[in-house]
C-alpha positions as CSV (number, residue, x, y, z in Angstrom):
1,X,43.4,-37.5,147.3
2,X,43.7,-41.7,146.7
3,X,42.1,-41.6,142.8
4,X,43.5,-39.8,140.2
5,X,41.3,-38.0,138.0
6,X,39.9,-39.7,134.8
7,X,40.3,-38.7,131.1
8,X,37.3,-38.8,129.1
9,X,38.4,-42.5,127.4
10,X,39.0,-43.9,130.8
11,X,35.8,-42.8,131.8
12,X,34.0,-44.3,129.0
13,X,36.2,-47.1,129.2
14,X,35.1,-47.9,132.4
15,X,31.5,-47.5,131.4
16,X,31.8,-49.7,128.7
17,X,32.8,-52.3,130.9
18,X,30.5,-51.7,133.6
19,X,27.8,-52.1,130.3
20,X,29.2,-55.3,129.6
21,X,29.3,-56.9,132.8
22,X,25.7,-55.6,133.3
23,X,24.4,-57.4,130.5
24,X,26.4,-60.7,130.7
25,X,25.0,-60.8,134.2
26,X,21.2,-60.1,132.7
27,X,21.6,-62.7,130.0
28,X,23.0,-65.1,132.9
29,X,19.7,-64.1,135.0
30,X,17.4,-64.5,131.8
31,X,18.9,-67.7,130.5
32,X,18.3,-69.6,134.1
33,X,14.5,-67.8,134.4
34,X,14.2,-69.5,130.7
35,X,15.0,-72.7,132.0
36,X,12.9,-72.8,134.8
37,X,9.8,-72.1,132.6
38,X,11.2,-74.8,130.1
39,X,11.5,-77.1,133.5
40,X,7.6,-76.3,134.3
41,X,6.6,-76.7,130.9
42,X,7.7,-79.8,130.6
43,X,6.7,-80.7,133.7
44,X,2.7,-79.6,132.9
45,X,2.3,-81.0,129.6
46,X,4.0,-84.1,130.2
47,X,1.6,-85.2,133.1
48,X,-1.3,-84.0,130.3
49,X,-3.4,-86.6,129.0
50,X,-3.5,-86.8,125.4
51,X,-6.3,-85.2,123.0
């Protein structure tokens, strides 16, 4: 038995750490997506003629 059983507090803490890491990963992905959208929009509107 390589792993000791964890109590409810340890299990909740572990889930909290995983949840936080997952949210941070999503935030990073969303920021990258927003930057891509912003760059595409700037390129689109910069090339358009005024009026």
